[in-house]
N, C-alpha and C positions, 0 to 999 in steps of 0.2 A: 504494500500500500504506500503510494507516494503522493504527498500533497505539497503543492507549491503555488505561489501567487500566479495569477494569469499573466501571460506574456513573458515568462521566465525560461521558456525552452523545454517544456515537458515532452514535446514530440521528439526532439533530439535526444532526450534522456532515455527514451526506450528504442528509438530507431537505430541509433549508432551502435549500441551494444548488441542488438539483434543481428545487424549486418555483420558485425565482427564475429559473433558466435556461429553464424551460418556460413561464413566465408570458407572454412575448410571443406564444406560439402558442395561448394559451388562447382558447376560444370559448364563447359562450353559446348556440350553435346546438344544437338537439335532434338533429341528424343524427349517427348513429354515425360517419359518414365524417370528421366534423370532430374526432373524439376517438379517434385511433389510439393504440395502446400506444407510448409514447415512452421510458419508463423501466421497467426490469424489476429488481425486488429479490428475490433468492433467499435464503431462510433455512432452517436445518436442522430447525426444529421448528414445530409448529402454533402453540404459544403465542407464540413470538417473532414469527411472521408476523402474528398478530392484533395484537400490541403495536405492531409497526412500522406496520401499516396505520392504527391509531388515531392514531399520531403524525402521519402524512401528512394525515389528515382534520382534526386539530386545528390543525396549522400552516397548512394551506391552506384554511381555512374561508372566507376572504374572497377567494379566487382561483377563477375558474371553470375549475378543473382537476378532473377526475374520477379517483378512485382506488378500487381494490377489492382484495380478498384472496381467494386460492383455496388450499385445503389439503384434505388427505384426512380421512376419518372422518366426513364429512357428505355429504348429498345434493348431486349436481352441478347439479341443475336451477336452483336459485336462483343459483348462480355463473354458469351459462350465460346466464341472463337479464341479469345485470349486465354481462357481457362483450359481449353483443349491443348494449347501449345505448352502448357505447364508453367506454373509460377511457384516460387518459394515463399513469397510474402503476399498475403491477400488482405486487403483493407476492404471492409464492407459495412453496410448498414444491416441490421438484423433481418428486416422483412425481405429485402431482395436476396439475402444469402439463403434464407429458407426456400425462396422460389427456386434457386439453383439446386438446392438439396432435393427438392421434389422432382426436378427434371433430371436428376442424377448427372449433373454437369460439374460437380465438385466432390472431392474425396478428402476426408480428414484423418485417415489412418496414420499419416506421418507427422501430424501437428505436434510440436513439442513446446510451443510458446503461444500463450493466449494473452492479449492485451485488451483491457476495457478502458478506452479513452473517455474522459468525462464520466467516470464510473458512477458518480452519484446519480446522474441522469439515466445511465444505462440500467441501473438497478431499481429505479422507481417502478410504480405499479404498471405504468404503460408498457415498459420494455421487458419486465421481468419474465413473463411467460415465454417470449421468444428466446430470451437468453437461456432459460432452463432447457428449452428444446435443443438449442445449439450445444450446450454443455454435455447433454446426454449423448451426442454424436462424437465427441472428442475422446482421444485416448485418456485413460485414467491417470497415467503418469505424464505430467506436463508442468510447465512453469506458468503460473498465473500472475499477471501484473495489473494493478489498478492504479490509474492516474486521475487526479482531479484537483481543482482549486479548493473545493469544499467537500467535506465528508460529514454530513449530519449524523447525529447519534444513531438514528434508526438504520441508516445505511451501513454504518460501522458494525452494528449488530448483525446485519444481514451478511456482511462479508465473512463472518466466522463460519458460515455454512459453505462458503466457496473456497476459502484459503485454509491451508494447514500450517500452523505456526508461522504466520507471515512476519517478515521484517517490515517495520514501519519507518518511513523516511518523511520527516516534516521539515521542509527547508525554512519556512517562516512560521509565525504563529498561525494556528488553525483559523481558517476562514478570514484571513487578513487580506487587505488590499495593498496594491503597489504604493510605495512611498511617494512616487512622483505624481500621483493623482490627487488633485484638490477636489473637495466635495462642497457643494453649495445647494441650498434648498430655497426655492422661491414659493412662499405661500400665495395661492391664487384661488379665485372663485372658479368653481368647476366649469361654468359656462364661458369663462374667459381664457381657458387654457390655450386654445388654438391661437387666439389673438396675441397672447403673451409669447408663445413660441415664435410666431412670425416677427414680433417686435424684437426679440433677442437676436434672431438671425440677421435681420436687416440693420438694426442699429449698431450691432457689434461687428458687422461685416464677416460673419462666420461663413467659411467657404467649403467645409467638409464636416458634416454633422450626421451622426448615426442616432436616430430617434427611435425609442422603444415604445410600442403600444401593447396593450393587453390582449387584443383580439385582432383577427384577420380583417374583419369588416372595418374595425376602427382604423387599422393601418391604411386600407384603401381610401377611406373617407378623408383621413388627415392628409394623405399625399395629394388627393384631388383639391382640397381646400388650400393647401400651400401653393399649388400651381396657379390657382385663381389669384393668389397674392403675389404672383410674378416671381415665385421661388422655384427653381428647378428641383423637383422632387419625384421620387419613385418609391414603390413599395415592394417588399420581399417577404413572403410568408409561404406556408405549406400548401395553400390552394393554387399557387402559381405553378406552371409547368417548369421542369428543370431548365429548359432553354430560357424561359423568361427570368428565372432566378439568376442564372449565370450572366445574362445580359445586364440585368439591373446591378449586379455586383461589379461587373466589369466597368460599367459607366460611372459608378460611384468611385471606384479606385482610380480611374483615369482623370477624374475631376469634371467629367461631363455633367454629372448630377451633383447638386450641392447637398441635398438632404436625402438620405435613405431611411425610409420609415419601415421598421421591421418588428416582427414578433420575436419571441424568444428563440426562434429557429436560428437567429444570427448571434445569439449570446454565447454559444458554446464553441470555443476554440477558433473562431474566425479571426484571421490575422490580416488587418488592414494597416499597412505600413504608415506610421506617422499620424494616425488618426488623432486630431487634437481634442475633439469634444464628443461626449456621449450625453444624450438628454433622455431622462425618463419622463416621457409624456404621461404615462400611467405608471404609478409606483407599483412594483411587483408585490404580489401577496406573499411570496416566499422570500425571506431575507437572503437566502443563498443565491437566488436569481439576481439580486442586486450586485453581488460580488462578481458573478459571471458577466453581467451586462457591462459594468464599468471597466471590466478587464479588457474590453476592446480598445481602450485608450491607455496611454502610459505604459506601452509594451516595450520590452527590451531596454529598460532604463530611461525611456523618454518621459517628458512631462505630459500630463493630460488633465482634462477637466471633466468632472461628472456633475451634471446639473439635473435636479429633480423638481418637477412642477407638482406641488403638493396641495391638494384640496383638503377641506376640513375632515372628510371621511377617511383620509389617508393617515391620520395622526398615529393610530396604533401600529400601522405598518412601518412608519418611520421609526417608532420606538423600538420595534423588533430588529430593524436593520442596524440601528446604533448599538443595540446590545450585542449583536453578532460580530460586528467589525470593531467593537470596543473603541468607538470614536464618535465624538460629537460633530454633527454636520452643521456648518454655519448657516444661519438663517439670514436671507436678504430680501426685504420687502420692496417690491417695485411699485411706485405710486400708480394708482388708477387700475390696478389689476388684482388687488388683494380681496379676500372675502370680507364679510361683515365684521364689525368690531370684536365681538366675543370670540369668533372663530380665529381672527388674526392673533389675538392674545394667546389662545391655546396653541396655535402652530408655532408662534415665536418663542414659546417657553420650552426649555429642554425637558422632555418627558422623563428622563432618567431619575432626577431627584424625586419627582412626584410618585413614580412607581416604587422607589425605595421607601418613601414615607408610608405608602399604602402597605408594603410588606412589613414594615416595622409595626404599624398599628395591628396588623393581623397577628404577628408574633406576640404582641403585648396582650391581645385578647386571649390568646391561647394560654399564656402564663397566668393570667388573673381569672379565677372562676367567677362566673356571673352570680351576683347576690339574688338575682330574681329567678334563679333556676328552680323549677318545681321540685317539691319534696318527692322522694321515691315512694311509690305505692308499695304496700306489703305484698309479697308474692301470693298468688292465688293458690290455695292448697290443692285445688283440683288438678292443676297443671304441674305443680312442683313436686307432689308426692309420687312415689313409684306406685305402679299398679298393684292392687291387692284384691284377690278374689273375694266376693261377698261371703261373710261367715254364715254358716247354716246351723241353726239350733237343733234340728232333728238329726239323730244319728244316721250315718250313711247306711243304706241297706246292704246286707251281705251279698256277695257276688252271686250265690246260687239262689237268692230270694227273688221272687218276682216283684217288680215295682208296682205300687198301687195303680189302680185303673185310671184315676184322675190325672196321674202324672205322665201317663203314656200319651205321646203325641204322634199322630199319624204323619210320617215323613212324606213330604211331597214327592210325587212320582214325576221326576224330571222328564222321563220319556214321553209322558202325556203331552208335554208342551211341544215335543218334536214329532208327534204322531206315530210313536213307536210302540205303544201298548198293544198287547194281544187282546183281541176281543174275547169276552167270556163265551164259552160254548153253551 
């Protein structure tokens, strides 16, 4: 299990050792049998899969090891052709990999290394069934490696079922953010979020901004509204075809598009060189997602800025984020965009001391018994005493004596209820 801040080179941390470990088995033969799949890397998104595969090709360009990538949203025939030629390193998204398994176009009998990149996302409830199906197909003896910027406690507990006595490597504090990223929070009325976003982009002259939305529909709508404000914007999310996603990302990286509005599909591992700003248009519900989102800026030691537009209903989510990253986010109120008076006061106040006071009061109440507590009622003897058979004053009849006539009771003939009694002749 390896955890490190986003943008610190986790892909190189597993790609380079894998290539070195497999290099003695490299072959220049054209036979597919000499190039079985020996290392399998699973990623949660197509974009990350492509990026990891590019890293393997770049790092291993002077080693006769073959690698390829398979992911959904594109035709399988080209992928099948690559797999039939033989590859030692296979990078894949889980769903498309299982498609190839069903078509019998990939074999795992020689796999000795399994990597789960962005492991916390790979092991959540959405991907876990597919991951378990893939694990069942792999050889029992193999090396498992899990890499992520965040490891929530529930995911750490789940890894115990996948790993055997794992070595844990934590480069920085758990769930921490890069030192070069500055955090700022702008309180805003919910209905003025889009106006504030356009205002920030135009007045500050921002030229390359990755904006995160909570939904795909919201991402499309926001990109359309920004274009109406004469800001070059495009959207990237799971409902778009792979060609559309690749085109949107390429335009953004080249500078043709100023703003790329994305869902969390772009928050995992996506490397955009020198990205200066990330803006949370919608504050994420999961604090771990905040760490991954803002990890798109401030990569490789560069400076970056993380801006969050926070409406009153986002107050608890901000408190959870600050607890996770163990850092206070600066509040900056921009005139004419803030919510009503009481809401502004709440958002501008650091929630951590208030939460701590609440916890202190709860601990105090636990220590001091309440004087108004109701007196305990005496136990009910019917329920508290053990069962005792009723005492009989009359002596029990001898075993060979006949019981009195009045004490005899005719036993019900159960067979009569079932229609099984014999008729009297």
